[in-house]
C-alpha positions in Angstrom: 125.4 33.5 -128.7 127.4 31.1 -131.1 125.2 32.0 -134.1 126.3 28.5 -136.0 125.1 26.7 -133.5 121.8 24.8 -134.4 119.9 25.6 -131.5 120.5 29.2 -131.8 117.3 31.6 -132.1 117.5 33.5 -135.5 115.6 35.8 -137.1 114.2 35.8 -140.5 113.3 32.4 -142.7 114.3 29.1 -142.1 116.5 28.3 -144.7 116.9 24.0 -143.2 112.5 23.8 -143.9 111.6 23.3 -147.7 109.6 27.2 -148.5 106.1 25.8 -148.2 106.0 23.0 -145.7 103.7 23.4 -142.7 104.9 24.5 -139.4 102.7 22.9 -137.4 99.6 20.7 -138.2 97.4 22.6 -135.2 94.9 25.2 -136.1 94.1 27.9 -133.3 90.6 28.3 -132.9 89.5 31.8 -131.5 86.1 33.6 -130.8 85.7 37.6 -131.8 85.1 39.5 -128.3 82.2 41.6 -128.2 82.8 45.4 -127.4 81.8 44.8 -124.1 83.7 41.9 -123.6 86.7 44.0 -124.8 86.2 47.3 -122.6 85.7 44.7 -119.8 88.8 43.1 -120.2 90.4 46.4 -121.0 89.4 47.2 -117.3 90.6 44.3 -115.2 94.5 44.9 -116.4 97.0 47.4 -115.5 99.7 47.0 -117.8 99.8 46.7 -121.8 101.5 48.1 -124.7 101.3 50.9 -126.4 102.4 51.6 -130.3 103.2 54.5 -132.3 104.9 55.5 -135.5 107.8 57.8 -134.2 110.0 59.9 -136.0 113.2 56.8 -136.3 110.8 54.5 -136.6 107.9 51.9 -135.1 108.1 52.0 -131.1 106.2 49.4 -128.7 106.5 50.5 -124.7 104.8 48.5 -121.8 103.2 50.8 -119.7 101.1 51.0 -116.9 97.5 52.2 -117.2 94.5 53.1 -116.3 90.9 53.3 -118.0 89.2 56.8 -116.7 86.7 59.1 -118.3 86.6 57.1 -121.5 90.4 57.3 -121.7 93.2 55.1 -121.4 95.7 57.2 -119.5 99.0 56.5 -118.1 102.1 58.1 -116.6 105.5 59.3 -118.2 108.4 61.3 -117.7 108.7 64.7 -119.7 112.2 63.4 -121.0 111.4 59.9 -122.1 110.8 58.3 -125.5 106.8 58.3 -124.6 106.6 62.4 -123.9 106.4 62.4 -127.3 103.1 61.2 -127.5 102.5 64.6 -125.7 101.1 65.4 -129.4 98.3 64.1 -130.7 99.6 61.1 -132.5 97.5 58.1 -133.4 98.3 54.8 -131.5 97.1 50.8 -130.8 97.6 49.7 -127.4 97.3 46.0 -126.4 96.4 44.3 -124.0 96.3 40.3 -123.2 96.5 37.0 -121.3 97.9 34.6 -122.5 98.7 30.6 -120.5 101.5 29.0 -122.6 100.7 25.4 -121.3 97.1 25.4 -122.4 97.6 27.6 -125.7 95.0 29.4 -125.0 94.3 33.3 -124.0 92.6 36.2 -125.3 94.0 39.4 -126.5 92.6 43.1 -127.5 93.4 46.2 -129.7 92.4 49.8 -128.7 93.2 51.6 -131.9 92.9 55.6 -131.4 94.6 59.2 -130.9 96.4 59.8 -127.8 97.9 63.1 -126.2 98.9 64.9 -123.2 95.6 65.7 -120.8 95.2 68.8 -120.4 91.9 69.4 -118.0 92.3 70.7 -114.7 90.0 68.9 -113.0 91.1 65.4 -115.0 94.1 65.9 -114.1 93.6 66.7 -110.2 91.6 63.3 -110.2 94.2 61.2 -112.0 96.4 61.8 -109.3 94.4 60.2 -107.2 93.3 57.1 -109.4 94.2 53.3 -108.2 96.3 52.1 -111.4 97.8 55.2 -113.1 100.3 54.6 -110.8 103.7 53.6 -113.3 105.7 50.4 -112.2 109.1 52.7 -113.5 110.7 54.9 -111.3 111.6 58.1 -111.3 109.6 61.2 -112.6 106.8 60.5 -114.2 103.9 63.3 -113.9 103.3 63.5 -117.8 99.4 62.3 -117.7 99.2 61.1 -121.9 95.2 60.0 -122.2 94.1 57.7 -125.4 90.5 58.2 -127.0 90.3 54.6 -127.9 88.1 55.0 -131.9 87.8 50.8 -132.1 88.3 48.1 -129.7 88.5 44.3 -131.0 89.5 41.3 -128.9 89.4 37.9 -129.7 89.8 34.7 -127.4 91.8 31.8 -128.7 92.4 28.1 -127.7 89.4 27.8 -126.3 85.6 29.2 -127.6 84.9 30.0 -124.2 84.7 33.9 -123.4 87.3 34.6 -121.1 86.4 34.2 -117.1 87.2 38.4 -116.8 85.1 39.5 -119.1 81.8 37.2 -118.2 82.0 38.3 -114.4 82.9 42.2 -115.1 86.0 43.7 -114.5 87.8 43.7 -111.5 
């Protein structure tokens, strides 16, 4: 990529704009979602992003997941970066739906603690749950469960509550 091209994408401050020039006159309207609406939306999807502060810096990865027994559960490899989450770790988990054309959507953040699932009964159950099937190939036999401590969300671009939250999960 030619970094001197005016059409190239740059990271960092835009030196061509006045320091306090407005970026846009559009205001984004949003509404905070209730805990029930957040839970319904969380249960209506199967892919999200997990973030945590790893030993070598912040990490964010997409994962396929399922909501089971008050946990957000996903599977990973015992050898990948996500395997460090077998030990108790504070995490954030984000799920969203965005419509770039209409500038509408919703986003929710679950904050909590994750660790490897160790209960034999729960592990037996998890091998049969729809949605816990990883998209990534290879051996993914380590189940990580997130115990949610706080769940918040917003619907933006419209004052409507997202359809999935109004009608219930799935």
